[in-house]
PDB file of N, CA, C and O in Angstrom:
ATOM      1  N   MET A   1       0.485  -1.019  -0.108  1.00  0.00           N
ATOM      2  CA  MET A   1      -0.039   0.012   0.403  1.00  0.00           C
ATOM      3  C   MET A   1       0.706   1.154   0.411  1.00  0.00           C
ATOM      4  O   MET A   1       0.112   2.129  -0.049  1.00  0.00           O
ATOM      5  N   LYS A   2       2.122   1.392   0.892  1.00  0.00           N
ATOM      6  CA  LYS A   2       2.888   2.054   0.736  1.00  0.00           C
ATOM      7  C   LYS A   2       2.928   2.836  -0.854  1.00  0.00           C
ATOM      8  O   LYS A   2       2.554   3.927  -1.287  1.00  0.00           O
ATOM      9  N   TYR A   3       3.676   1.480  -1.494  1.00  0.00           N
ATOM     10  CA  TYR A   3       3.925   1.671  -2.937  1.00  0.00           C
ATOM     11  C   TYR A   3       2.890   3.344  -3.349  1.00  0.00           C
ATOM     12  O   TYR A   3       3.314   4.490  -3.499  1.00  0.00           O
ATOM     13  N   TYR A   4       1.465   2.801  -3.421  1.00  0.00           N
ATOM     14  CA  TYR A   4       0.532   3.163  -3.934  1.00  0.00           C
ATOM     15  C   TYR A   4       0.470   4.830  -3.364  1.00  0.00           C
ATOM     16  O   TYR A   4      -0.037   5.531  -4.240  1.00  0.00           O
ATOM     17  N   PHE A   5       0.733   5.372  -2.521  1.00  0.00           N
ATOM     18  CA  PHE A   5       0.596   6.007  -2.078  1.00  0.00           C
ATOM     19  C   PHE A   5       2.065   7.198  -1.942  1.00  0.00           C
ATOM     20  O   PHE A   5       2.158   8.231  -1.280  1.00  0.00           O
ATOM     21  N   ALA A   6       2.658   6.801  -2.487  1.00  0.00           N
ATOM     22  CA  ALA A   6       4.149   6.704  -2.879  1.00  0.00           C
ATOM     23  C   ALA A   6       4.097   7.309  -4.226  1.00  0.00           C
ATOM     24  O   ALA A   6       4.745   8.334  -4.438  1.00  0.00           O
ATOM     25  N   VAL A   7       3.299   6.700  -5.263  1.00  0.00           N
ATOM     26  CA  VAL A   7       3.533   7.208  -6.382  1.00  0.00           C
ATOM     27  C   VAL A   7       2.444   8.447  -6.523  1.00  0.00           C
ATOM     28  O   VAL A   7       2.808   9.460  -7.120  1.00  0.00           O
ATOM     29  N   LEU A   8       1.146   8.369  -5.990  1.00  0.00           N
ATOM     30  CA  LEU A   8       0.084   9.581  -5.687  1.00  0.00           C
ATOM     31  C   LEU A   8       0.855  10.582  -5.381  1.00  0.00           C
ATOM     32  O   LEU A   8       0.626  11.518  -6.147  1.00  0.00           O
ATOM     33  N   ARG A   9       1.762  10.848  -4.525  1.00  0.00           N
ATOM     34  CA  ARG A   9       2.457  11.979  -4.156  1.00  0.00           C
ATOM     35  C   ARG A   9       3.920  12.318  -4.742  1.00  0.00           C
ATOM     36  O   ARG A   9       4.782  13.157  -4.484  1.00  0.00           O
ATOM     37  N   LYS A  10       3.788  11.332  -5.591  1.00  0.00           N
ATOM     38  CA  LYS A  10       5.354  11.700  -6.560  1.00  0.00           C
ATOM     39  C   LYS A  10       3.995  11.679  -7.779  1.00  0.00           C
ATOM     40  O   LYS A  10       3.882  10.500  -8.115  1.00  0.00           O
ATOM     41  N   TYR A  11       3.191  12.346  -8.365  1.00  0.00           N
ATOM     42  CA  TYR A  11       2.002  12.441  -9.582  1.00  0.00           C
ATOM     43  C   TYR A  11       2.358  13.349 -10.234  1.00  0.00           C
ATOM     44  O   TYR A  11       1.345  13.471 -10.922  1.00  0.00           O
ATOM     45  N   ALA A  12       3.149  14.262 -10.644  1.00  0.00           N
ATOM     46  CA  ALA A  12       3.655  14.613 -11.393  1.00  0.00           C
ATOM     47  C   ALA A  12       5.105  14.927 -11.619  1.00  0.00           C
ATOM     48  O   ALA A  12       5.530  15.697 -12.480  1.00  0.00           O
ATOM     49  N   VAL A  13       5.792  14.270 -10.783  1.00  0.00           N
ATOM     50  CA  VAL A  13       6.789  13.966 -11.052  1.00  0.00           C
ATOM     51  C   VAL A  13       7.445  12.874 -12.450  1.00  0.00           C
ATOM     52  O   VAL A  13       7.120  11.687 -12.466  1.00  0.00           O
ATOM     53  N   PHE A  14       8.391  13.476 -13.575  1.00  0.00           N
ATOM     54  CA  PHE A  14       8.837  12.438 -14.982  1.00  0.00           C
ATOM     55  C   PHE A  14      10.353  12.166 -14.921  1.00  0.00           C
ATOM     56  O   PHE A  14      10.834  11.368 -15.725  1.00  0.00           O
ATOM     57  N   ASN A  15      10.838  12.551 -14.356  1.00  0.00           N
ATOM     58  CA  ASN A  15      12.012  12.517 -13.554  1.00  0.00           C
ATOM     59  C   ASN A  15      12.556  11.518 -12.895  1.00  0.00           C
ATOM     60  O   ASN A  15      11.940  11.269 -11.858  1.00  0.00           O
ATOM     61  N   GLY A  16      13.820  10.591 -13.164  1.00  0.00           N
ATOM     62  CA  GLY A  16      14.207   9.853 -12.233  1.00  0.00           C
ATOM     63  C   GLY A  16      13.387   8.435 -12.525  1.00  0.00           C
ATOM     64  O   GLY A  16      12.908   8.067 -13.598  1.00  0.00           O
ATOM     65  N   ARG A  17      13.373   7.795 -11.321  1.00  0.00           N
ATOM     66  CA  ARG A  17      13.264   5.933 -11.661  1.00  0.00           C
ATOM     67  C   ARG A  17      12.628   5.411 -11.136  1.00  0.00           C
ATOM     68  O   ARG A  17      12.869   5.545  -9.936  1.00  0.00           O
ATOM     69  N   SER A  18      11.806   4.775 -11.332  1.00  0.00           N
ATOM     70  CA  SER A  18      10.905   3.402 -10.410  1.00  0.00           C
ATOM     71  C   SER A  18      11.086   1.885 -10.886  1.00  0.00           C
ATOM     72  O   SER A  18      11.250   1.230 -11.916  1.00  0.00           O
ATOM     73  N   ARG A  19      10.932   1.702  -9.235  1.00  0.00           N
ATOM     74  CA  ARG A  19      11.681   0.207  -9.828  1.00  0.00           C
ATOM     75  C   ARG A  19      10.698  -0.755 -10.401  1.00  0.00           C
ATOM     76  O   ARG A  19      10.589  -0.640 -11.622  1.00  0.00           O
ATOM     77  N   ARG A  20       9.972  -1.647  -9.869  1.00  0.00           N
ATOM     78  CA  ARG A  20       9.298  -2.255 -10.688  1.00  0.00           C
ATOM     79  C   ARG A  20       8.455  -2.904  -9.923  1.00  0.00           C
ATOM     80  O   ARG A  20       7.303  -3.092 -10.313  1.00  0.00           O
ATOM     81  N   LYS A  21       9.091  -3.561  -8.147  1.00  0.00           N
ATOM     82  CA  LYS A  21       7.847  -3.450  -7.285  1.00  0.00           C
ATOM     83  C   LYS A  21       6.930  -2.722  -7.558  1.00  0.00           C
ATOM     84  O   LYS A  21       5.903  -3.024  -8.167  1.00  0.00           O
ATOM     85  N   GLU A  22       7.426  -1.075  -6.857  1.00  0.00           N
ATOM     86  CA  GLU A  22       6.370   0.009  -7.214  1.00  0.00           C
ATOM     87  C   GLU A  22       5.526  -0.368  -8.110  1.00  0.00           C
ATOM     88  O   GLU A  22       4.363  -0.532  -7.741  1.00  0.00           O
ATOM     89  N   PHE A  23       5.937  -0.644  -9.743  1.00  0.00           N
ATOM     90  CA  PHE A  23       4.803  -0.171 -10.509  1.00  0.00           C
ATOM     91  C   PHE A  23       4.069  -1.214 -10.884  1.00  0.00           C
ATOM     92  O   PHE A  23       3.104  -0.817 -11.537  1.00  0.00           O
ATOM     93  N   TRP A  24       4.096  -2.616 -10.739  1.00  0.00           N
ATOM     94  CA  TRP A  24       3.898  -3.692  -9.662  1.00  0.00           C
ATOM     95  C   TRP A  24       2.572  -3.852  -8.730  1.00  0.00           C
ATOM     96  O   TRP A  24       1.682  -4.663  -8.986  1.00  0.00           O
ATOM     97  N   TYR A  25       2.565  -3.210  -7.920  1.00  0.00           N
ATOM     98  CA  TYR A  25       2.141  -3.030  -6.540  1.00  0.00           C
ATOM     99  C   TYR A  25       0.998  -1.814  -6.938  1.00  0.00           C
ATOM    100  O   TYR A  25      -0.226  -1.940  -6.923  1.00  0.00           O
ATOM    101  N   PHE A  26       1.673  -0.785  -7.243  1.00  0.00           N
ATOM    102  CA  PHE A  26       0.428   0.514  -7.420  1.00  0.00           C
ATOM    103  C   PHE A  26      -0.301  -0.179  -8.835  1.00  0.00           C
ATOM    104  O   PHE A  26      -1.415   0.185  -9.211  1.00  0.00           O
ATOM    105  N   ILE A  27       0.525  -1.253  -9.568  1.00  0.00           N
ATOM    106  CA  ILE A  27      -1.080  -1.574 -10.968  1.00  0.00           C
ATOM    107  C   ILE A  27      -2.156  -2.770  -9.709  1.00  0.00           C
ATOM    108  O   ILE A  27      -3.335  -2.425  -9.631  1.00  0.00           O
ATOM    109  N   LEU A  28      -1.912  -3.535  -9.180  1.00  0.00           N
ATOM    110  CA  LEU A  28      -2.763  -4.019  -8.210  1.00  0.00           C
ATOM    111  C   LEU A  28      -3.676  -3.179  -7.205  1.00  0.00           C
ATOM    112  O   LEU A  28      -4.891  -3.361  -7.127  1.00  0.00           O
ATOM    113  N   PHE A  29      -3.068  -2.365  -6.542  1.00  0.00           N
ATOM    114  CA  PHE A  29      -3.729  -1.460  -5.894  1.00  0.00           C
ATOM    115  C   PHE A  29      -4.210  -0.707  -6.150  1.00  0.00           C
ATOM    116  O   PHE A  29      -4.899  -0.147  -5.297  1.00  0.00           O
ATOM    117  N   ASN A  30      -4.147  -0.055  -7.885  1.00  0.00           N
ATOM    118  CA  ASN A  30      -5.363   0.276  -8.618  1.00  0.00           C
ATOM    119  C   ASN A  30      -6.406  -0.647  -9.162  1.00  0.00           C
ATOM    120  O   ASN A  30      -7.452  -0.667  -8.512  1.00  0.00           O
ATOM    121  N   PHE A  31      -6.360  -1.222  -9.949  1.00  0.00           N
ATOM    122  CA  PHE A  31      -6.692  -2.581  -9.800  1.00  0.00           C
ATOM    123  C   PHE A  31      -7.853  -2.756  -8.315  1.00  0.00           C
ATOM    124  O   PHE A  31      -9.037  -2.551  -8.582  1.00  0.00           O
ATOM    125  N   ILE A  32      -7.671  -2.950  -7.519  1.00  0.00           N
ATOM    126  CA  ILE A  32      -8.116  -3.485  -6.611  1.00  0.00           C
ATOM    127  C   ILE A  32      -9.115  -1.925  -6.401  1.00  0.00           C
ATOM    128  O   ILE A  32     -10.331  -1.894  -6.589  1.00  0.00           O
ATOM    129  N   ALA A  33      -8.241  -0.670  -5.962  1.00  0.00           N
ATOM    130  CA  ALA A  33      -8.998   0.424  -5.724  1.00  0.00           C
ATOM    131  C   ALA A  33     -10.120   0.544  -7.098  1.00  0.00           C
ATOM    132  O   ALA A  33     -10.741   1.566  -6.806  1.00  0.00           O
ATOM    133  N   ILE A  34     -10.620   0.105  -8.253  1.00  0.00           N
ATOM    134  CA  ILE A  34     -11.595   0.234  -9.277  1.00  0.00           C
ATOM    135  C   ILE A  34     -12.848  -0.698  -8.451  1.00  0.00           C
ATOM    136  O   ILE A  34     -14.029  -0.425  -8.237  1.00  0.00           O
ATOM    137  N   LEU A  35     -12.054  -1.857  -8.119  1.00  0.00           N
ATOM    138  CA  LEU A  35     -13.255  -2.886  -7.672  1.00  0.00           C
ATOM    139  C   LEU A  35     -13.878  -2.042  -6.816  1.00  0.00           C
ATOM    140  O   LEU A  35     -15.010  -1.655  -7.106  1.00  0.00           O
ATOM    141  N   ILE A  36     -13.197  -1.573  -5.512  1.00  0.00           N
ATOM    142  CA  ILE A  36     -14.040  -0.975  -4.808  1.00  0.00           C
ATOM    143  C   ILE A  36     -15.130   0.214  -5.164  1.00  0.00           C
ATOM    144  O   ILE A  36     -16.346   0.298  -4.995  1.00  0.00           O
ATOM    145  N   VAL A  37     -14.189   1.049  -5.705  1.00  0.00           N
ATOM    146  CA  VAL A  37     -14.869   2.011  -6.399  1.00  0.00           C
ATOM    147  C   VAL A  37     -16.384   1.864  -7.202  1.00  0.00           C
ATOM    148  O   VAL A  37     -17.366   2.591  -7.051  1.00  0.00           O
ATOM    149  N   ASP A  38     -16.244   0.740  -8.054  1.00  0.00           N
ATOM    150  CA  ASP A  38     -17.186   0.517  -8.882  1.00  0.00           C
ATOM    151  C   ASP A  38     -18.577  -0.232  -7.937  1.00  0.00           C
ATOM    152  O   ASP A  38     -19.770  -0.005  -8.138  1.00  0.00           O
ATOM    153  N   ILE A  39     -17.930  -1.248  -6.786  1.00  0.00           N
ATOM    154  CA  ILE A  39     -18.349  -1.837  -5.934  1.00  0.00           C
ATOM    155  C   ILE A  39     -19.514  -0.839  -5.386  1.00  0.00           C
ATOM    156  O   ILE A  39     -20.693  -0.992  -5.707  1.00  0.00           O
ATOM    157  N   ILE A  40     -18.957   0.428  -4.336  1.00  0.00           N
ATOM    158  CA  ILE A  40     -19.835   1.034  -4.316  1.00  0.00           C
ATOM    159  C   ILE A  40     -20.767   2.187  -4.875  1.00  0.00           C
ATOM    160  O   ILE A  40     -21.748   2.718  -4.354  1.00  0.00           O
ATOM    161  N   GLY A  41     -20.065   2.441  -6.279  1.00  0.00           N
ATOM    162  CA  GLY A  41     -21.100   2.617  -7.218  1.00  0.00           C
ATOM    163  C   GLY A  41     -22.061   1.994  -7.331  1.00  0.00           C
ATOM    164  O   GLY A  41     -23.136   2.579  -7.198  1.00  0.00           O
ATOM    165  N   ILE A  42     -22.033   0.365  -7.662  1.00  0.00           N
ATOM    166  CA  ILE A  42     -23.715  -0.500  -7.664  1.00  0.00           C
ATOM    167  C   ILE A  42     -24.004  -0.910  -6.151  1.00  0.00           C
ATOM    168  O   ILE A  42     -24.914  -1.708  -5.930  1.00  0.00           O
ATOM    169  N   ILE A  43     -23.391  -0.482  -5.301  1.00  0.00           N
ATOM    170  CA  ILE A  43     -24.222  -0.100  -3.871  1.00  0.00           C
ATOM    171  C   ILE A  43     -25.329   1.365  -4.019  1.00  0.00           C
ATOM    172  O   ILE A  43     -26.490   1.583  -3.669  1.00  0.00           O
ATOM    173  N   LEU A  44     -24.199   2.222  -4.770  1.00  0.00           N
ATOM    174  CA  LEU A  44     -25.439   3.432  -4.347  1.00  0.00           C
ATOM    175  C   LEU A  44     -25.879   3.467  -5.480  1.00  0.00           C
ATOM    176  O   LEU A  44     -26.467   4.543  -5.592  1.00  0.00           O
ATOM    177  N   LYS A  45     -25.949   2.771  -6.620  1.00  0.00           N
ATOM    178  CA  LYS A  45     -27.132   2.490  -7.516  1.00  0.00           C
ATOM    179  C   LYS A  45     -27.123   4.540  -8.638  1.00  0.00           C
ATOM    180  O   LYS A  45     -28.022   5.347  -8.875  1.00  0.00           O
ATOM    181  N   LEU A  46     -25.483   4.509  -8.995  1.00  0.00           N
ATOM    182  CA  LEU A  46     -24.893   4.990  -9.555  1.00  0.00           C
ATOM    183  C   LEU A  46     -25.436   5.066 -11.168  1.00  0.00           C
ATOM    184  O   LEU A  46     -26.328   4.227 -11.292  1.00  0.00           O
ATOM    185  N   PRO A  47     -25.236   5.669 -12.224  1.00  0.00           N
ATOM    186  CA  PRO A  47     -25.887   5.352 -13.580  1.00  0.00           C
ATOM    187  C   PRO A  47     -24.505   4.448 -14.142  1.00  0.00           C
ATOM    188  O   PRO A  47     -23.698   3.824 -13.453  1.00  0.00           O
ATOM    189  N   ILE A  48     -24.533   4.583 -15.353  1.00  0.00           N
ATOM    190  CA  ILE A  48     -24.303   3.712 -16.068  1.00  0.00           C
ATOM    191  C   ILE A  48     -23.737   4.289 -17.592  1.00  0.00           C
ATOM    192  O   ILE A  48     -24.647   4.419 -18.412  1.00  0.00           O
ATOM    193  N   ASP A  49     -22.488   4.619 -18.036  1.00  0.00           N
ATOM    194  CA  ASP A  49     -22.346   5.837 -19.259  1.00  0.00           C
ATOM    195  C   ASP A  49     -22.547   4.642 -20.041  1.00  0.00           C
ATOM    196  O   ASP A  49     -23.032   3.637 -19.522  1.00  0.00           O
ATOM    197  N   ARG A  50     -21.979   4.709 -22.066  1.00  0.00           N
ATOM    198  CA  ARG A  50     -22.620   3.941 -22.527  1.00  0.00           C
ATOM    199  C   ARG A  50     -22.007   2.886 -23.008  1.00  0.00           C
ATOM    200  O   ARG A  50     -22.547   2.063 -23.747  1.00  0.00           O
ATOM    201  N   ARG A  51     -20.438   2.829 -22.487  1.00  0.00           N
ATOM    202  CA  ARG A  51     -19.375   1.708 -22.562  1.00  0.00           C
ATOM    203  C   ARG A  51     -19.528   0.796 -20.657  1.00  0.00           C
ATOM    204  O   ARG A  51     -18.685   0.468 -19.822  1.00  0.00           O
ATOM    205  N   ASP A  52     -20.718   0.726 -20.705  1.00  0.00           N
ATOM    206  CA  ASP A  52     -20.700  -0.091 -19.693  1.00  0.00           C
ATOM    207  C   ASP A  52     -19.718  -0.091 -18.207  1.00  0.00           C
ATOM    208  O   ASP A  52     -19.084  -0.927 -17.564  1.00  0.00           O
ATOM    209  N   TYR A  53     -20.025   1.376 -18.113  1.00  0.00           N
ATOM    210  CA  TYR A  53     -18.577   1.669 -16.833  1.00  0.00           C
ATOM    211  C   TYR A  53     -19.784   3.138 -16.067  1.00  0.00           C
ATOM    212  O   TYR A  53     -20.588   4.001 -16.421  1.00  0.00           O
ATOM    213  N   ARG A  54     -19.176   2.596 -14.942  1.00  0.00           N
ATOM    214  CA  ARG A  54     -20.616   2.707 -14.371  1.00  0.00           C
ATOM    215  C   ARG A  54     -19.784   4.381 -13.666  1.00  0.00           C
ATOM    216  O   ARG A  54     -18.724   4.076 -13.118  1.00  0.00           O
ATOM    217  N   ILE A  55     -20.121   6.279 -13.580  1.00  0.00           N
ATOM    218  CA  ILE A  55     -20.127   7.139 -14.278  1.00  0.00           C
ATOM    219  C   ILE A  55     -18.184   7.241 -12.302  1.00  0.00           C
ATOM    220  O   ILE A  55     -17.185   7.924 -12.523  1.00  0.00           O
ATOM    221  N   SER A  56     -18.288   6.673 -11.303  1.00  0.00           N
ATOM    222  CA  SER A  56     -17.767   6.451 -10.535  1.00  0.00           C
ATOM    223  C   SER A  56     -16.460   6.113 -10.667  1.00  0.00           C
ATOM    224  O   SER A  56     -15.468   6.610 -10.135  1.00  0.00           O
ATOM    225  N   VAL A  57     -16.598   4.946 -11.659  1.00  0.00           N
ATOM    226  CA  VAL A  57     -14.785   4.674 -11.884  1.00  0.00           C
ATOM    227  C   VAL A  57     -14.416   4.939 -13.491  1.00  0.00           C
ATOM    228  O   VAL A  57     -13.496   4.363 -14.071  1.00  0.00           O
ATOM    229  N   ASP A  58     -15.299   5.911 -14.092  1.00  0.00           N
ATOM    230  CA  ASP A  58     -14.819   7.393 -14.825  1.00  0.00           C
ATOM    231  C   ASP A  58     -13.517   8.006 -14.101  1.00  0.00           C
ATOM    232  O   ASP A  58     -12.299   7.908 -14.250  1.00  0.00           O
ATOM    233  N   ILE A  59     -14.873   9.055 -12.779  1.00  0.00           N
ATOM    234  CA  ILE A  59     -14.016   9.825 -12.179  1.00  0.00           C
ATOM    235  C   ILE A  59     -12.821   9.515 -11.526  1.00  0.00           C
ATOM    236  O   ILE A  59     -11.915  10.311 -11.278  1.00  0.00           O
ATOM    237  N   TYR A  60     -12.873   7.814 -11.141  1.00  0.00           N
ATOM    238  CA  TYR A  60     -11.781   7.293 -10.000  1.00  0.00           C
ATOM    239  C   TYR A  60     -10.856   7.592 -11.535  1.00  0.00           C
ATOM    240  O   TYR A  60     -10.033   8.488 -11.347  1.00  0.00           O
ATOM    241  N   ASN A  61     -10.831   7.090 -12.833  1.00  0.00           N
ATOM    242  CA  ASN A  61      -9.676   6.796 -14.014  1.00  0.00           C
ATOM    243  C   ASN A  61      -9.110   8.318 -13.956  1.00  0.00           C
ATOM    244  O   ASN A  61      -8.003   8.425 -13.428  1.00  0.00           O
ATOM    245  N   VAL A  62      -9.521   9.119 -14.275  1.00  0.00           N
ATOM    246  CA  VAL A  62      -9.363  11.182 -15.063  1.00  0.00           C
ATOM    247  C   VAL A  62      -8.911  10.746 -13.606  1.00  0.00           C
ATOM    248  O   VAL A  62      -8.681   9.567 -13.876  1.00  0.00           O
ATOM    249  N   ILE A  63      -8.650  10.843 -12.396  1.00  0.00           N
ATOM    250  CA  ILE A  63      -8.181  11.100 -11.600  1.00  0.00           C
ATOM    251  C   ILE A  63      -6.434  10.803 -11.151  1.00  0.00           C
ATOM    252  O   ILE A  63      -5.595  11.412 -10.487  1.00  0.00           O
ATOM    253  N   ILE A  64      -6.480   9.314 -12.056  1.00  0.00           N
ATOM    254  CA  ILE A  64      -5.513   8.725 -11.643  1.00  0.00           C
ATOM    255  C   ILE A  64      -4.583   8.478 -12.468  1.00  0.00           C
ATOM    256  O   ILE A  64      -3.578   7.782 -12.318  1.00  0.00           O
ATOM    257  N   VAL A  65      -5.102   9.336 -13.755  1.00  0.00           N
ATOM    258  CA  VAL A  65      -4.555   8.711 -15.139  1.00  0.00           C
ATOM    259  C   VAL A  65      -2.732   9.877 -15.022  1.00  0.00           C
ATOM    260  O   VAL A  65      -1.570   9.652 -15.360  1.00  0.00           O
ATOM    261  N   LEU A  66      -3.629  11.365 -14.202  1.00  0.00           N
ATOM    262  CA  LEU A  66      -1.708  11.449 -14.151  1.00  0.00           C
ATOM    263  C   LEU A  66      -0.657  11.153 -13.361  1.00  0.00           C
ATOM    264  O   LEU A  66       0.481  11.242 -13.823  1.00  0.00           O
ATOM    265  N   PRO A  67      -0.954  10.620 -11.605  1.00  0.00           N
ATOM    266  CA  PRO A  67       0.283   9.633 -11.601  1.00  0.00           C
ATOM    267  C   PRO A  67       0.182   8.970 -12.188  1.00  0.00           C
ATOM    268  O   PRO A  67       1.172   9.412 -12.771  1.00  0.00           O
ATOM    269  N   LEU A  68      -0.192   7.813 -13.001  1.00  0.00           N
ATOM    270  CA  LEU A  68      -0.253   6.350 -13.806  1.00  0.00           C
ATOM    271  C   LEU A  68       0.678   6.741 -15.134  1.00  0.00           C
ATOM    272  O   LEU A  68       1.200   5.854 -15.809  1.00  0.00           O
ATOM    273  N   ILE A  69       0.815   7.980 -15.403  1.00  0.00           N
ATOM    274  CA  ILE A  69       1.407   8.721 -16.624  1.00  0.00           C
ATOM    275  C   ILE A  69       2.378   8.659 -16.381  1.00  0.00           C
ATOM    276  O   ILE A  69       3.203   8.008 -17.022  1.00  0.00           O
ATOM    277  N   GLY A  70       2.699   9.576 -14.972  1.00  0.00           N
ATOM    278  CA  GLY A  70       4.490  10.172 -14.163  1.00  0.00           C
ATOM    279  C   GLY A  70       5.316   8.375 -14.054  1.00  0.00           C
ATOM    280  O   GLY A  70       6.502   8.079 -14.200  1.00  0.00           O
ATOM    281  N   LEU A  71       3.942   7.349 -13.703  1.00  0.00           N
ATOM    282  CA  LEU A  71       4.920   6.513 -12.767  1.00  0.00           C
ATOM    283  C   LEU A  71       5.501   5.698 -14.049  1.00  0.00           C
ATOM    284  O   LEU A  71       6.656   5.277 -13.985  1.00  0.00           O
ATOM    285  N   TRP A  72       4.759   5.483 -15.150  1.00  0.00           N
ATOM    286  CA  TRP A  72       5.433   4.633 -16.484  1.00  0.00           C
ATOM    287  C   TRP A  72       6.044   5.494 -17.591  1.00  0.00           C
ATOM    288  O   TRP A  72       5.831   5.247 -18.778  1.00  0.00           O
ATOM    289  N   ILE A  73       6.874   6.597 -17.143  1.00  0.00           N
ATOM    290  CA  ILE A  73       7.667   7.627 -17.607  1.00  0.00           C
ATOM    291  C   ILE A  73       8.551   6.810 -16.857  1.00  0.00           C
ATOM    292  O   ILE A  73       9.451   6.167 -17.398  1.00  0.00           O
ATOM    293  N   ARG A  74       8.339   6.805 -15.660  1.00  0.00           N
ATOM    294  CA  ARG A  74       9.344   7.009 -14.380  1.00  0.00           C
ATOM    295  C   ARG A  74      10.585   5.566 -14.748  1.00  0.00           C
ATOM    296  O   ARG A  74      11.806   5.626 -14.894  1.00  0.00           O
ATOM    297  N   ARG A  75       9.187   3.774 -14.832  1.00  0.00           N
ATOM    298  CA  ARG A  75       9.093   3.065 -14.998  1.00  0.00           C
ATOM    299  C   ARG A  75      10.080   3.143 -16.207  1.00  0.00           C
ATOM    300  O   ARG A  75      11.225   3.089 -15.758  1.00  0.00           O
ATOM    301  N   MET A  76      10.077   3.222 -17.210  1.00  0.00           N
ATOM    302  CA  MET A  76      10.759   3.217 -18.966  1.00  0.00           C
ATOM    303  C   MET A  76      12.133   4.028 -18.543  1.00  0.00           C
ATOM    304  O   MET A  76      13.167   3.662 -19.101  1.00  0.00           O
ATOM    305  N   HIS A  77      12.195   4.963 -17.718  1.00  0.00           N
ATOM    306  CA  HIS A  77      13.506   5.508 -17.903  1.00  0.00           C
ATOM    307  C   HIS A  77      14.445   3.984 -17.124  1.00  0.00           C
ATOM    308  O   HIS A  77      15.387   3.543 -17.781  1.00  0.00           O
ATOM    309  N   ASP A  78      14.057   3.223 -15.604  1.00  0.00           N
ATOM    310  CA  ASP A  78      14.454   2.024 -14.920  1.00  0.00           C
ATOM    311  C   ASP A  78      15.849   1.120 -15.933  1.00  0.00           C
ATOM    312  O   ASP A  78      17.046   0.833 -15.888  1.00  0.00           O
ATOM    313  N   VAL A  79      14.117   0.932 -17.126  1.00  0.00           N
ATOM    314  CA  VAL A  79      14.134   0.394 -18.457  1.00  0.00           C
ATOM    315  C   VAL A  79      14.982   0.259 -19.702  1.00  0.00           C
ATOM    316  O   VAL A  79      15.012  -0.665 -20.516  1.00  0.00           O
ATOM    317  N   ASN A  80      15.779   1.581 -19.658  1.00  0.00           N
ATOM    318  CA  ASN A  80      16.334   2.461 -20.345  1.00  0.00           C
ATOM    319  C   ASN A  80      15.572   2.664 -21.677  1.00  0.00           C
ATOM    320  O   ASN A  80      15.968   3.495 -22.494  1.00  0.00           O
TER     321      ASN A  80
END
């Protein structure tokens, strides 16, 4: 969980390196977070858009896109 929050803290850092462990733990916890957000959306009966996604998942994806891009760039620096 600490890797997930570490990536969120460095959301706009595009230089440096990201270890493999940090990358995969972020992906794992991001998947779990999407499941939790979707379950909350189901419980609250939030509407579904035309792609069969809940609005809550779309909002989460918009929030998480910049930290994810930063993580990908840092990971690619580590891979060369």
